[in-house]
Backbone of each chain as ProteinMPNN parsed JSONL, in Angstrom:
{"seq_chain_A": "DTGVSQNPRHKITKRGQNVTFRCDPISEHNRLYWYRQTLGQGPEFLTYFQNEAQLEKSRLLSDRFSAERPKGSFSTLEIQRTEQGDSAMYLCASSSGQGADYGYTFGSGTRLTVV", "coords_chain_A": {"N_chain_A": [[-6.232, -22.411, -22.651], [-7.54, -22.172, -19.446], [-6.67, -22.893, -16.968], [-7.092, -24.934, -13.976], [-10.276, -26.221, -13.577], [-13.085, -26.309, -11.461], [-16.17, -27.741, -10.539], [-19.303, -28.057, -8.815], [-18.908, -24.624, -7.566], [-19.891, -24.185, -5.055], [-21.675, -26.28, -2.773], [-24.482, -27.283, -1.123], [-25.803, -29.702, 0.932], [-28.03, -32.185, 2.23], [-27.508, -34.155, 5.131], [-26.585, -37.5, 4.579], [-27.164, -37.588, 1.91], [-25.897, -38.126, -1.456], [-23.075, -36.734, -3.129], [-21.416, -35.28, -5.948], [-18.43, -34.125, -7.343], [-16.708, -32.256, -9.865], [-13.648, -32.097, -11.698], [-11.699, -30.398, -13.989], [-8.672, -30.68, -15.375], [-5.595, -28.917, -16.339], [-5.033, -29.239, -19.751], [-2.744, -30.548, -20.832], [-1.629, -31.765, -18.667], [-0.771, -34.727, -16.998], [-1.021, -35.68, -14.468], [-3.21, -35.737, -11.688], [-4.726, -34.451, -8.745], [-6.482, -34.741, -5.654], [-7.427, -32.802, -2.883], [-8.373, -32.047, 0.492], [-9.645, -29.408, 2.452], [-10.09, -28.046, 5.584], [-11.52, -25.486, 7.677], [-9.166, -23.042, 8.53], [-7.008, -24.712, 8.343], [-4.258, -26.275, 6.55], [-4.377, -27.739, 3.238], [-5.244, -31.252, 2.907], [-3.966, -34.233, 1.627], [-5.798, -36.359, -0.543], [-6.053, -38.149, -2.826], [-4.384, -39.388, -5.831], [-3.973, -39.329, -9.395], [-2.362, -40.769, -12.186], [-2.585, -40.182, -15.42], [-5.24, -42.277, -16.276], [-5.014, -43.936, -14.143], [-5.421, -44.594, -10.725], [-3.167, -43.94, -8.391], [-2.497, -43.551, -5.727], [-4.038, -43.487, -2.543], [-5.178, -41.7, 0.228], [-5.493, -42.54, 3.733], [-7.49, -41.008, 4.653], [-9.459, -41.136, 2.833], [-12.264, -42.515, 3.038], [-14.448, -45.448, 2.789], [-16.717, -44.323, 1.816], [-16.008, -42.477, 0.002], [-15.179, -41.974, -3.389], [-13.116, -41.782, -6.244], [-12.656, -40.987, -9.644], [-11.087, -41.135, -12.869], [-11.812, -41.427, -15.73], [-10.968, -41.307, -18.5], [-8.525, -40.299, -18.387], [-8.653, -37.586, -18.425], [-10.798, -35.381, -17.325], [-11.814, -35.485, -13.839], [-13.801, -37.064, -11.296], [-15.096, -36.728, -7.998], [-16.774, -38.498, -5.669], [-18.946, -38.455, -2.908], [-20.558, -40.544, -0.788], [-23.527, -40.908, 1.17], [-23.358, -38.539, 2.842], [-21.815, -36.887, 5.645], [-21.816, -34.606, 8.453], [-19.228, -34.018, 9.111], [-17.953, -34.094, 6.707], [-18.027, -31.642, 5.614], [-16.238, -29.2, 4.01], [-13.598, -27.638, 2.042], [-13.034, -28.829, -1.139], [-10.337, -29.487, -3.053], [-8.826, -29.512, -6.241], [-5.959, -30.372, -8.117], [-3.472, -30.139, -10.697], [-0.633, -31.464, -12.502], [2.334, -31.594, -14.558], [4.064, -33.72, -14.264], [6.453, -34.401, -15.436], [9.664, -35.507, -15.198], [11.248, -34.481, -12.152], [10.963, -31.922, -11.369], [8.651, -29.698, -11.064], [5.639, -27.709, -11.03], [2.479, -27.368, -9.275], [-0.837, -26.802, -10.24], [-3.635, -25.386, -8.86], [-7.207, -25.646, -8.629], [-10.117, -23.543, -7.993], [-11.616, -24.738, -6.117], [-14.266, -26.689, -4.516], [-16.719, -25.871, -2.334], [-18.144, -27.636, 0.185], [-21.032, -27.954, 2.099], [-22.563, -29.673, 4.601], [-25.671, -30.197, 5.866]], "CA_chain_A": [[-6.498, -23.156, -21.424], [-7.629, -21.167, -18.392], [-6.264, -23.449, -15.692], [-7.875, -26.041, -13.435], [-11.655, -25.81, -13.36], [-13.832, -27.188, -10.57], [-17.608, -27.476, -10.47], [-19.705, -26.654, -8.64], [-18.1, -23.859, -6.605], [-20.499, -24.389, -3.742], [-22.692, -27.316, -2.728], [-25.115, -27.506, 0.172], [-26.548, -30.944, 0.845], [-28.505, -32.719, 3.51], [-26.804, -35.34, 5.619], [-27.08, -38.755, 4.03], [-27.257, -37.512, 0.45], [-24.659, -38.314, -2.214], [-22.661, -35.579, -3.919], [-20.326, -35.529, -6.897], [-17.72, -32.924, -7.787], [-15.948, -32.48, -11.089], [-12.419, -31.328, -11.895], [-11.092, -30.411, -15.326], [-7.289, -30.206, -15.195], [-4.929, -28.336, -17.509], [-5.169, -30.329, -20.718], [-1.523, -31.322, -21.071], [-1.167, -32.356, -17.419], [-1.194, -36.114, -16.866], [-1.244, -36.012, -13.056], [-4.332, -35.015, -11.081], [-4.728, -34.664, -7.302], [-7.582, -34.203, -4.854], [-7.103, -32.448, -1.513], [-9.479, -31.531, 1.296], [-9.195, -28.362, 3.363], [-11.057, -27.552, 6.561], [-11.293, -24.092, 8.047], [-7.998, -22.737, 9.342], [-5.972, -25.725, 8.164], [-3.755, -26.469, 5.207], [-5.004, -28.865, 2.532], [-4.791, -32.62, 3.192], [-3.987, -35.069, 0.435], [-6.785, -37.439, -0.597], [-5.731, -39.171, -3.806], [-3.845, -38.853, -7.057], [-4.046, -40.108, -10.618], [-1.48, -40.526, -13.317], [-3.499, -40.525, -16.508], [-6.486, -42.787, -15.704], [-4.71, -44.83, -13.029], [-5.39, -44.024, -9.377], [-1.936, -44.523, -7.889], [-2.377, -43.472, -4.277], [-5.194, -43.01, -1.801], [-4.933, -41.455, 1.644], [-6.416, -43.225, 4.649], [-8.625, -40.107, 4.858], [-10.46, -41.461, 1.828], [-13.008, -43.669, 3.558], [-15.207, -46.218, 1.794], [-17.805, -43.491, 1.26], [-15.416, -41.605, -1.013], [-14.602, -42.633, -4.559], [-12.66, -40.848, -7.264], [-12.415, -41.614, -10.95], [-10.585, -40.317, -13.965], [-12.038, -42.512, -16.69], [-10.237, -41.224, -19.77], [-7.28, -39.576, -18.168], [-8.824, -36.136, -18.59], [-11.455, -34.841, -16.138], [-11.97, -36.417, -12.728], [-14.924, -36.834, -10.396], [-14.986, -37.177, -6.62], [-18.119, -38.727, -5.149], [-19.09, -38.78, -1.491], [-21.852, -41.176, -0.531], [-24.058, -40.824, 2.55], [-22.574, -37.464, 3.444], [-21.886, -36.605, 7.086], [-21.47, -33.213, 8.718], [-17.767, -33.932, 9.109], [-17.453, -33.979, 5.331], [-18.047, -30.228, 5.234], [-14.865, -28.756, 3.764], [-13.303, -27.237, 0.67], [-12.381, -29.911, -1.877], [-9.456, -28.862, -4.039], [-8.231, -30.342, -7.277], [-4.74, -29.803, -8.687], [-2.863, -30.962, -11.751], [0.772, -31.179, -12.788], [2.788, -32.284, -15.758], [4.669, -34.985, -13.898], [7.637, -34.711, -16.236], [10.841, -35.381, -14.345], [10.941, -34.264, -10.736], [10.949, -30.491, -11.089], [7.446, -29.148, -11.663], [4.705, -27.088, -10.097], [1.103, -27.845, -9.235], [-1.841, -25.756, -10.42], [-4.86, -25.707, -8.142], [-8.466, -25.002, -8.962], [-10.684, -22.673, -6.959], [-12.218, -25.58, -5.093], [-15.707, -26.819, -4.297], [-17.006, -25.809, -0.898], [-19.273, -28.493, 0.551], [-21.65, -27.78, 3.403], [-23.53, -30.728, 4.891], [-26.562, -29.696, 6.93]], "C_chain_A": [[-6.468, -22.185, -20.25], [-7.246, -21.726, -17.046], [-7.144, -24.608, -15.275], [-9.269, -25.534, -13.079], [-12.367, -26.812, -12.474], [-15.292, -26.753, -10.531], [-18.287, -28.49, -9.562], [-18.76, -25.914, -7.705], [-18.599, -24.058, -5.179], [-21.558, -25.48, -3.843], [-23.184, -27.437, -1.295], [-25.977, -28.748, 0.032], [-27.004, -31.383, 2.222], [-27.704, -33.975, 3.859], [-27.439, -36.606, 5.055], [-27.208, -38.767, 2.519], [-25.887, -37.778, -0.172], [-24.35, -37.038, -2.994], [-21.509, -35.974, -4.827], [-19.745, -34.202, -7.344], [-16.917, -33.278, -9.039], [-14.73, -31.586, -11.124], [-11.944, -31.513, -13.331], [-9.684, -29.848, -15.205], [-6.799, -29.446, -16.421], [-4.71, -29.481, -18.503], [-3.899, -31.157, -20.9], [-0.947, -31.967, -19.806], [-1.681, -33.786, -17.265], [-1.427, -36.514, -15.412], [-2.364, -35.136, -12.492], [-4.431, -35.429, -9.634], [-6.008, -34.093, -6.697], [-7.061, -33.972, -3.43], [-8.378, -31.98, -0.818], [-8.911, -30.523, 2.295], [-10.324, -27.94, 4.284], [-10.606, -26.187, 7.058], [-10.072, -23.931, 8.939], [-6.857, -23.715, 9.205], [-5.45, -25.719, 6.735], [-4.449, -27.651, 4.545], [-4.399, -30.205, 2.935], [-4.977, -33.466, 1.938], [-5.05, -36.152, 0.546], [-6.353, -38.546, -1.558], [-5.058, -38.54, -5.014], [-3.86, -39.868, -8.181], [-2.877, -39.74, -11.531], [-2.219, -41.073, -14.527], [-4.772, -41.087, -15.878], [-6.255, -43.662, -14.479], [-4.66, -44.083, -11.699], [-4.232, -44.689, -8.639], [-1.795, -44.469, -6.377], [-3.658, -42.925, -3.677], [-4.802, -42.832, -0.345], [-5.903, -42.277, 2.492], [-7.607, -42.319, 4.993], [-9.77, -40.45, 3.92], [-11.184, -42.731, 2.263], [-13.764, -44.358, 2.43], [-16.331, -45.403, 1.173], [-17.313, -42.581, 0.136], [-14.934, -42.459, -2.187], [-14.242, -41.575, -5.595], [-12.368, -41.624, -8.53], [-11.796, -40.598, -11.896], [-10.62, -41.199, -15.206], [-11.221, -42.442, -17.976], [-8.946, -40.438, -19.618], [-7.402, -38.085, -18.365], [-9.462, -35.574, -17.326], [-11.545, -35.921, -15.066], [-13.23, -36.065, -11.95], [-14.594, -37.399, -9.027], [-16.403, -37.297, -6.083], [-18.036, -39.042, -3.665], [-20.488, -39.348, -1.296], [-22.234, -40.999, 0.943], [-23.291, -39.764, 3.347], [-22.856, -37.295, 4.93], [-21.46, -35.159, 7.306], [-19.959, -33.014, 8.719], [-17.154, -33.855, 7.725], [-17.438, -32.535, 4.857], [-16.626, -29.701, 5.163], [-14.786, -28.161, 2.371], [-12.569, -28.408, 0.019], [-11.635, -29.294, -3.057], [-8.908, -29.897, -4.999], [-6.989, -29.623, -7.797], [-4.249, -30.707, -9.8], [-1.414, -30.546, -11.942], [1.191, -32.003, -13.989], [3.415, -33.626, -15.433], [5.872, -35.362, -14.719], [8.869, -34.484, -15.384], [10.42, -35.168, -12.907], [10.724, -32.794, -10.408], [9.748, -29.853, -11.774], [6.568, -28.54, -10.589], [3.325, -27.691, -10.222], [0.191, -26.641, -9.429], [-3.127, -26.208, -9.757], [-6.058, -25.011, -8.753], [-8.956, -24.16, -7.8], [-11.422, -23.449, -5.88], [-13.728, -25.649, -5.155], [-15.926, -26.821, -2.796], [-18.28, -26.595, -0.605], [-19.737, -28.171, 1.96], [-22.715, -28.852, 3.57], [-24.37, -30.278, 6.079], [-27.452, -30.819, 7.478]], "O_chain_A": [[-5.493, -21.456, -20.071], [-7.488, -21.063, -16.038], [-7.852, -25.195, -16.093], [-9.418, -24.541, -12.368], [-12.274, -28.02, -12.695], [-15.605, -25.563, -10.494], [-17.896, -29.657, -9.537], [-17.885, -26.539, -7.105], [-17.817, -24.094, -4.228], [-22.25, -25.599, -4.854], [-22.402, -27.664, -0.372], [-26.792, -28.84, -0.886], [-26.431, -30.997, 3.24], [-27.29, -34.738, 2.987], [-28.66, -36.763, 5.053], [-27.345, -39.828, 1.911], [-24.856, -37.67, 0.493], [-25.258, -36.35, -3.46], [-20.733, -36.878, -4.518], [-20.476, -33.271, -7.682], [-16.508, -34.421, -9.243], [-14.765, -30.455, -10.641], [-11.808, -32.636, -13.818], [-9.519, -28.654, -14.955], [-7.508, -29.346, -17.423], [-4.253, -30.56, -18.126], [-3.986, -32.368, -21.104], [0.087, -32.633, -19.857], [-2.88, -34.033, -17.387], [-1.978, -37.584, -15.151], [-2.444, -33.943, -12.788], [-4.249, -36.601, -9.303], [-6.542, -33.09, -7.171], [-6.365, -34.809, -2.855], [-9.339, -31.569, -1.469], [-7.859, -30.74, 2.897], [-11.388, -27.524, 3.825], [-9.454, -25.793, 6.878], [-9.95, -24.593, 9.97], [-5.836, -23.571, 9.877], [-6.112, -25.224, 5.823], [-5.049, -28.478, 5.231], [-3.216, -30.297, 3.261], [-6.016, -33.412, 1.28], [-5.194, -36.787, 1.591], [-6.287, -39.717, -1.185], [-5.135, -37.328, -5.218], [-3.775, -41.077, -7.966], [-2.469, -38.583, -11.632], [-2.448, -42.277, -14.639], [-5.347, -40.429, -15.011], [-7.218, -44.088, -13.84], [-3.959, -43.082, -11.557], [-4.307, -45.87, -8.299], [-1.049, -45.259, -5.8], [-4.284, -42.019, -4.228], [-4.17, -43.706, 0.247], [-6.982, -42.659, 2.038], [-8.605, -42.78, 5.548], [-10.92, -40.096, 4.181], [-10.795, -43.847, 1.921], [-13.732, -43.923, 1.278], [-16.841, -45.76, 0.111], [-18.112, -41.988, -0.589], [-14.355, -43.528, -1.995], [-14.971, -40.603, -5.792], [-11.899, -42.762, -8.493], [-11.956, -39.386, -11.745], [-9.581, -41.662, -15.677], [-10.82, -43.489, -18.485], [-8.358, -39.975, -20.595], [-6.396, -37.382, -18.463], [-8.759, -35.311, -16.35], [-11.375, -37.109, -15.342], [-13.67, -34.916, -11.945], [-13.905, -38.411, -8.904], [-17.145, -36.316, -6.045], [-17.171, -39.797, -3.223], [-21.481, -38.692, -1.61], [-21.379, -40.95, 1.827], [-22.67, -40.051, 4.37], [-23.968, -37.525, 5.406], [-20.818, -34.558, 6.444], [-19.475, -31.94, 8.361], [-15.962, -33.58, 7.586], [-16.888, -32.241, 3.796], [-15.892, -29.752, 6.149], [-15.758, -28.169, 1.616], [-11.592, -28.915, 0.569], [-12.23, -28.666, -3.933], [-8.572, -31.015, -4.61], [-6.978, -28.397, -7.902], [-4.571, -31.895, -9.84], [-1.017, -29.434, -11.595], [0.524, -32.958, -14.387], [3.319, -34.567, -16.221], [6.285, -36.522, -14.713], [9.091, -33.374, -14.899], [9.355, -35.624, -12.492], [10.343, -32.458, -9.286], [9.827, -29.502, -12.951], [6.728, -28.814, -9.4], [3.039, -28.434, -11.161], [0.422, -25.581, -8.847], [-3.646, -27.283, -10.056], [-5.942, -23.925, -9.321], [-8.305, -24.07, -6.759], [-11.806, -22.889, -4.853], [-14.387, -24.8, -5.756], [-15.388, -27.664, -2.077], [-19.359, -26.254, -1.091], [-18.938, -28.121, 2.896], [-23.655, -28.934, 2.78], [-23.845, -30.013, 7.161], [-28.261, -30.584, 8.375]]}, "seq_chain_B": "DAKTTQPTSMDCAEGRAANLPCNHSTISGNEYVYWYRQIHSQGPQYIIHGLKNNETNEMASLIITEDRKSSTLILPHATLRDTAVYYCIVRRSNYQLIWGAGTKLIIKP", "coords_chain_B": {"N_chain_B": [[7.041, -38.315, 7.711], [8.314, -35.405, 6.192], [7.898, -32.378, 7.818], [6.738, -28.99, 8.114], [7.458, -25.923, 9.83], [6.061, -22.869, 10.63], [5.775, -19.328, 11.394], [2.779, -18.265, 13.012], [1.557, -15.854, 12.333], [2.336, -12.742, 10.618], [3.32, -9.32, 10.21], [3.769, -6.752, 7.737], [5.039, -3.771, 6.338], [3.573, -1.926, 3.696], [5.243, -1.85, 0.571], [7.669, -2.542, 1.623], [10.112, -5.222, 1.975], [8.902, -8.47, 2.417], [9.697, -11.046, 4.537], [9.436, -14.363, 4.906], [9.812, -16.946, 7.12], [10.666, -20.477, 7.267], [10.794, -23.617, 8.77], [12.181, -26.743, 8.116], [13.338, -29.133, 9.221], [13.486, -31.909, 9.072], [13.649, -32.651, 6.467], [14.167, -34.644, 3.555], [16.831, -35.65, 1.276], [15.917, -35.602, -1.401], [13.602, -34.196, -1.458], [11.502, -31.596, -2.447], [11.026, -28.082, -1.755], [8.162, -26.151, -1.587], [6.321, -23.14, -2.097], [3.19, -21.761, -1.544], [0.373, -19.564, -1.747], [-2.696, -18.451, -0.267], [-5.566, -16.762, -0.714], [-8.412, -15.629, 0.982], [-10.98, -17.99, 0.681], [-10.27, -18.747, -1.864], [-8.548, -20.898, -4.274], [-5.304, -22.419, -3.656], [-2.422, -20.539, -4.658], [0.332, -20.888, -6.718], [3.671, -20.031, -5.881], [6.575, -20.358, -5.803], [9.269, -22.77, -6.101], [11.871, -25.017, -4.93], [14.917, -26.982, -4.735], [17.705, -27.25, -3.868], [19.201, -25.006, -4.59], [19.078, -21.393, -4.456], [16.213, -19.665, -5.613], [14.56, -17.539, -7.982], [11.766, -15.729, -9.155], [9.232, -13.917, -10.986], [7.535, -13.281, -8.967], [8.667, -13.763, -6.42], [11.496, -14.526, -4.225], [13.343, -17.41, -3.263], [15.121, -18.552, -0.609], [17.228, -21.04, 0.342], [18.72, -22.708, 3.002], [22.094, -23.973, 3.335], [22.23, -26.472, 4.572], [19.7, -27.263, 4.132], [17.696, -27.274, 6.028], [16.058, -25.175, 6.572], [14.187, -22.438, 5.126], [13.571, -19.31, 3.392], [11.052, -17.243, 2.227], [10.926, -14.511, 0.105], [9.194, -11.632, -0.515], [9.687, -9.044, -2.55], [8.736, -6.317, -2.716], [6.249, -5.62, -0.988], [2.717, -5.515, -1.483], [-0.669, -4.392, -0.777], [-2.269, -6.348, -1.832], [-0.878, -8.627, -1.409], [-1.573, -9.663, 0.983], [-2.356, -12.558, 2.64], [-2.611, -16.123, 3.349], [0.34, -17.861, 3.7], [1.89, -20.743, 2.621], [4.391, -23.019, 3.417], [5.75, -25.82, 2.027], [6.572, -29.258, 1.887], [7.47, -31.56, -0.578], [6.742, -34.869, -0.806], [8.522, -37.776, -1.967], [6.828, -39.293, -3.523], [5.279, -37.501, -4.803], [3.348, -36.222, -3.291], [2.071, -33.418, -1.6], [2.917, -32.054, 1.502], [1.324, -30.202, 3.766], [1.543, -27.496, 6.093], [0.184, -25.384, 8.667], [0.506, -22.803, 7.809], [1.441, -19.28, 7.356], [-0.139, -16.365, 8.311], [0.001, -13.548, 6.55], [-0.04, -10.134, 6.891], [-0.308, -7.2, 5.165], [0.38, -3.917, 5.789], [-0.828, -0.603, 5.285]], "CA_chain_B": [[6.892, -37.294, 6.681], [8.932, -34.127, 6.494], [6.885, -31.376, 8.102], [7.234, -27.619, 8.14], [7.037, -25.066, 10.933], [6.037, -21.467, 10.228], [5.084, -18.45, 12.339], [1.335, -18.224, 12.783], [1.199, -14.61, 11.638], [3.369, -11.716, 10.468], [2.928, -8.061, 9.592], [4.793, -6.1, 6.939], [4.577, -2.496, 5.789], [3.463, -1.857, 2.244], [6.436, -1.349, -0.078], [8.86, -3.163, 2.193], [10.273, -6.646, 1.675], [8.34, -9.41, 3.397], [10.54, -12.236, 4.665], [8.665, -15.384, 5.608], [10.682, -18.086, 7.408], [10.085, -21.821, 7.351], [11.708, -24.648, 9.238], [11.859, -28.103, 7.623], [14.575, -29.782, 9.652], [13.492, -33.35, 8.784], [13.534, -32.84, 5.019], [15.087, -35.607, 2.95], [17.663, -35.078, 0.219], [15.258, -35.458, -2.697], [12.309, -33.539, -1.264], [11.458, -30.197, -2.836], [10.284, -27.116, -0.933], [7.243, -25.336, -2.369], [5.555, -22.086, -1.418], [1.911, -21.365, -2.116], [-0.404, -18.661, -0.909], [-4.133, -18.619, -0.405], [-6.399, -15.631, -0.32], [-9.643, -16.175, 1.545], [-11.99, -18.655, -0.143], [-9.77, -19.089, -3.191], [-7.613, -22.005, -4.316], [-3.898, -22.029, -3.463], [-1.717, -19.986, -5.813], [1.752, -21.244, -6.743], [4.61, -18.915, -5.839], [7.925, -20.723, -6.176], [9.729, -23.986, -5.464], [13.293, -25.267, -5.112], [15.482, -28.18, -4.122], [18.923, -26.9, -3.121], [19.681, -23.672, -4.937], [18.157, -20.278, -4.334], [15.418, -19.473, -6.813], [13.875, -16.257, -8.1], [10.885, -15.538, -10.306], [8.635, -12.587, -11.017], [6.764, -13.043, -7.745], [9.371, -13.879, -5.148], [12.769, -15.253, -4.156], [13.39, -18.483, -2.272], [16.473, -18.767, -0.108], [17.295, -22.312, 1.061], [20.007, -22.819, 3.681], [22.956, -24.998, 2.766], [21.868, -27.77, 5.136], [18.311, -27.469, 3.689], [16.782, -27.416, 7.166], [15.127, -24.048, 6.621], [14.148, -21.598, 3.932], [12.897, -18.026, 3.545], [10.405, -16.668, 1.057], [11.044, -13.055, 0.107], [8.397, -10.818, -1.44], [10.596, -7.894, -2.499], [8.039, -5.057, -2.501], [4.91, -6.1, -0.649], [1.557, -4.65, -1.698], [-1.825, -4.813, 0.008], [-2.816, -7.562, -2.444], [-0.091, -9.783, -0.959], [-2.158, -10.172, 2.229], [-2.823, -13.919, 2.368], [-1.94, -17.165, 4.126], [1.454, -18.397, 2.918], [2.216, -22.102, 3.029], [5.662, -23.643, 3.085], [5.324, -27.199, 1.831], [7.567, -30.215, 1.415], [6.899, -32.572, -1.465], [7.246, -36.236, -0.637], [9.058, -38.318, -3.205], [5.752, -39.83, -4.353], [4.568, -36.36, -5.384], [2.322, -35.707, -2.393], [2.443, -32.21, -0.879], [2.618, -32.077, 2.936], [1.056, -28.814, 4.121], [1.382, -27.1, 7.484], [-0.922, -24.453, 8.922], [0.767, -21.565, 7.098], [1.634, -17.981, 8.012], [-1.033, -15.306, 7.852], [0.765, -12.324, 6.309], [-0.873, -8.934, 6.749], [0.432, -6.056, 4.665], [-0.256, -2.719, 6.337], [-0.515, 0.612, 4.512]], "C_chain_B": [[7.606, -36.028, 7.126], [7.836, -33.11, 6.704], [7.549, -30.018, 8.163], [6.678, -26.88, 9.334], [7.162, -23.621, 10.479], [5.43, -20.625, 11.344], [3.595, -18.404, 12.0], [0.928, -16.985, 12.005], [2.384, -13.652, 11.602], [2.735, -10.468, 9.87], [4.09, -7.537, 8.764], [4.209, -4.81, 6.396], [4.575, -2.547, 4.271], [4.724, -1.235, 1.657], [7.732, -1.932, 0.443], [8.952, -4.619, 1.751], [9.652, -7.475, 2.801], [9.193, -10.669, 3.374], [9.818, -13.271, 5.508], [9.555, -16.614, 5.843], [9.92, -19.4, 7.477], [11.168, -22.794, 7.813], [11.251, -25.997, 8.716], [13.057, -28.983, 7.929], [14.634, -31.278, 9.337], [13.401, -33.647, 7.292], [14.575, -33.847, 4.527], [15.758, -34.996, 1.722], [16.965, -34.831, -1.104], [13.882, -34.793, -2.592], [12.405, -32.053, -1.573], [10.711, -29.375, -1.791], [9.441, -26.25, -1.871], [6.642, -24.25, -1.47], [4.309, -21.785, -2.242], [1.292, -20.316, -1.202], [-1.874, -18.838, -1.222], [-4.823, -17.388, 0.15], [-7.777, -16.197, 0.001], [-10.591, -16.717, 0.485], [-11.542, -18.931, -1.574], [-8.855, -20.311, -3.116], [-6.194, -21.528, -4.099], [-3.253, -21.568, -4.768], [-0.236, -20.32, -5.694], [2.608, -19.984, -6.697], [5.958, -19.336, -6.411], [8.268, -22.076, -5.57], [11.218, -24.157, -5.734], [13.735, -26.526, -4.398], [16.687, -27.817, -3.251], [19.336, -25.458, -3.353], [18.625, -22.614, -4.646], [17.457, -20.073, -5.672], [14.758, -18.099, -6.789], [12.966, -16.287, -9.317], [10.237, -14.17, -10.176], [7.862, -12.263, -9.739], [7.64, -12.919, -6.511], [10.75, -14.505, -5.336], [12.675, -16.289, -3.051], [14.841, -18.711, -1.902], [16.455, -20.037, 0.734], [18.678, -22.414, 1.702], [20.791, -24.008, 3.132], [22.619, -26.393, 3.291], [20.417, -28.162, 4.81], [17.329, -27.624, 4.836], [15.825, -26.244, 7.299], [15.187, -23.263, 5.315], [13.409, -20.301, 4.261], [12.316, -17.612, 2.206], [10.487, -15.162, 1.172], [10.132, -12.466, -0.972], [9.059, -9.443, -1.452], [9.918, -6.546, -2.208], [6.569, -5.379, -2.23], [3.844, -5.043, -0.949], [0.388, -5.184, -0.872], [-2.412, -6.119, -0.531], [-2.019, -8.812, -2.075], [-0.589, -10.314, 0.389], [-2.818, -11.516, 1.949], [-2.215, -14.857, 3.407], [-0.889, -17.808, 3.222], [1.851, -19.762, 3.488], [3.589, -22.514, 2.512], [5.412, -25.146, 3.093], [6.519, -28.036, 1.388], [6.874, -31.251, 0.547], [7.567, -33.917, -1.203], [7.667, -36.798, -1.987], [7.981, -38.924, -4.083], [4.793, -38.741, -4.808], [3.435, -35.818, -4.524], [2.847, -34.483, -1.647], [1.997, -32.327, 0.576], [2.529, -30.638, 3.42], [1.05, -28.643, 5.633], [0.2, -26.15, 7.598], [-0.707, -23.094, 8.285], [0.995, -20.358, 7.989], [0.645, -16.99, 7.44], [-0.222, -14.022, 7.763], [-0.199, -11.171, 6.086], [0.018, -7.792, 6.311], [-0.319, -4.797, 5.111], [0.145, -1.477, 5.548], [0.366, 1.58, 5.305]], "O_chain_B": [[7.517, -35.626, 8.286], [6.938, -32.982, 5.872], [8.772, -29.911, 8.253], [5.574, -27.163, 9.799], [8.216, -23.192, 10.008], [4.656, -21.137, 12.153], [3.212, -18.494, 10.833], [0.065, -17.045, 11.129], [3.299, -13.728, 12.421], [1.754, -10.54, 9.13], [5.25, -7.836, 9.047], [3.033, -4.752, 6.037], [5.459, -3.135, 3.649], [5.223, -0.229, 2.161], [8.773, -1.833, -0.207], [7.993, -5.178, 1.219], [9.861, -7.201, 3.983], [9.389, -11.281, 2.324], [9.615, -13.065, 6.705], [10.001, -17.25, 4.888], [8.711, -19.435, 7.708], [12.293, -22.79, 7.315], [10.082, -26.359, 8.85], [13.707, -29.512, 7.027], [15.718, -31.86, 9.334], [13.106, -34.776, 6.901], [15.703, -33.893, 5.016], [15.32, -33.971, 1.199], [17.37, -33.946, -1.859], [13.096, -34.831, -3.539], [13.26, -31.343, -1.045], [9.879, -29.894, -1.046], [9.958, -25.685, -2.835], [6.483, -24.427, -0.262], [4.368, -21.583, -3.455], [1.651, -20.203, -0.03], [-2.249, -19.309, -2.296], [-4.678, -17.033, 1.32], [-8.24, -17.138, -0.645], [-10.959, -16.027, -0.465], [-12.36, -19.312, -2.412], [-8.436, -20.713, -2.031], [-5.895, -20.356, -4.329], [-3.502, -22.128, -5.836], [0.376, -20.053, -4.66], [2.32, -18.997, -7.375], [6.435, -18.751, -7.383], [7.618, -22.494, -4.612], [11.77, -23.534, -6.641], [13.015, -27.068, -3.559], [16.681, -28.051, -2.042], [19.769, -24.77, -2.429], [17.431, -22.908, -4.596], [18.047, -20.284, -6.732], [14.44, -17.564, -5.727], [13.335, -16.8, -10.373], [10.649, -13.358, -9.348], [7.57, -11.099, -9.465], [7.392, -12.073, -5.652], [11.12, -14.946, -6.424], [12.014, -16.076, -2.034], [15.679, -19.018, -2.749], [15.742, -20.104, 1.735], [19.692, -22.23, 1.029], [20.222, -24.927, 2.544], [22.707, -27.378, 2.557], [19.966, -29.25, 5.165], [16.207, -28.079, 4.611], [14.869, -26.318, 8.071], [16.112, -23.411, 4.517], [12.714, -20.206, 5.273], [13.001, -17.629, 1.183], [10.157, -14.594, 2.213], [10.271, -12.754, -2.161], [8.998, -8.735, -0.447], [10.497, -5.716, -1.508], [5.751, -5.403, -3.149], [4.037, -3.851, -0.707], [0.449, -6.289, -0.334], [-2.985, -6.903, 0.225], [-2.433, -9.928, -2.39], [-0.073, -11.317, 0.881], [-3.727, -11.609, 1.123], [-1.409, -14.44, 4.239], [-1.197, -18.246, 2.113], [2.112, -19.901, 4.683], [3.897, -22.373, 1.329], [4.909, -25.681, 4.081], [7.364, -27.58, 0.618], [5.811, -31.758, 0.903], [8.777, -34.078, -1.357], [7.207, -36.334, -3.03], [8.19, -39.061, -5.288], [3.643, -39.014, -5.154], [2.634, -35.018, -5.007], [3.958, -34.514, -1.117], [0.844, -32.658, 0.854], [3.537, -29.934, 3.48], [0.61, -29.528, 6.367], [-0.673, -26.118, 6.731], [-1.643, -22.297, 8.22], [0.777, -20.401, 9.2], [0.589, -16.79, 6.226], [0.193, -13.473, 8.783], [-1.061, -11.222, 5.209], [0.984, -7.45, 6.993], [-1.509, -4.644, 4.837], [1.31, -1.312, 5.185], [0.719, 2.647, 4.802]]}, "name": "protein", "num_of_chains": 2, "seq": "DTGVSQNPRHKITKRGQNVTFRCDPISEHNRLYWYRQTLGQGPEFLTYFQNEAQLEKSRLLSDRFSAERPKGSFSTLEIQRTEQGDSAMYLCASSSGQGADYGYTFGSGTRLTVVDAKTTQPTSMDCAEGRAANLPCNHSTISGNEYVYWYRQIHSQGPQYIIHGLKNNETNEMASLIITEDRKSSTLILPHATLRDTAVYYCIVRRSNYQLIWGAGTKLIIKP"}
């Protein structure tokens, strides 16, 4: 297992188009998280899954955003009708979620540019 | 939400210990402190985390004050490859990481 994998690494799209990103977590990790990072800022939490259940969503996740983790393995994040303000790095992380003492492994992110 | 305060930037000479401070005065008793770093255009890299006790691993040491209101990350022998943005983060009890703006650490030869 080589860690958390995110695809694509870069995505340029026209305003109004839909985009979908994929995250493949570490296989034995049951928790998966999506974060968004804009230039010069730390990542902001978007949502998290425990297995296939989406347990929390940030208010940053507007109605245009949807995330799924259908079989408790990989996850997708879709943005509909993209806006220029959606331009950011989208980061995925996973963790084991066993007990309270654990670390998070992040992927390399997908950089979205909306033109 | 417990938030963190860090210096915007710091310099350190190559080969010396880099000491990065973090203030988290509103931390709750069951909230962990995590440190990550991020090199330009890459995903965050895990460094270390702790709750109450000091921690050490192959990358760094984490010193947490007794009242848990602040902590210090120590990179014992900084190299040029340690140049990055370092984030001190508090984990909310529902497993969400609360990130600040980080410290840009520049290692100088």
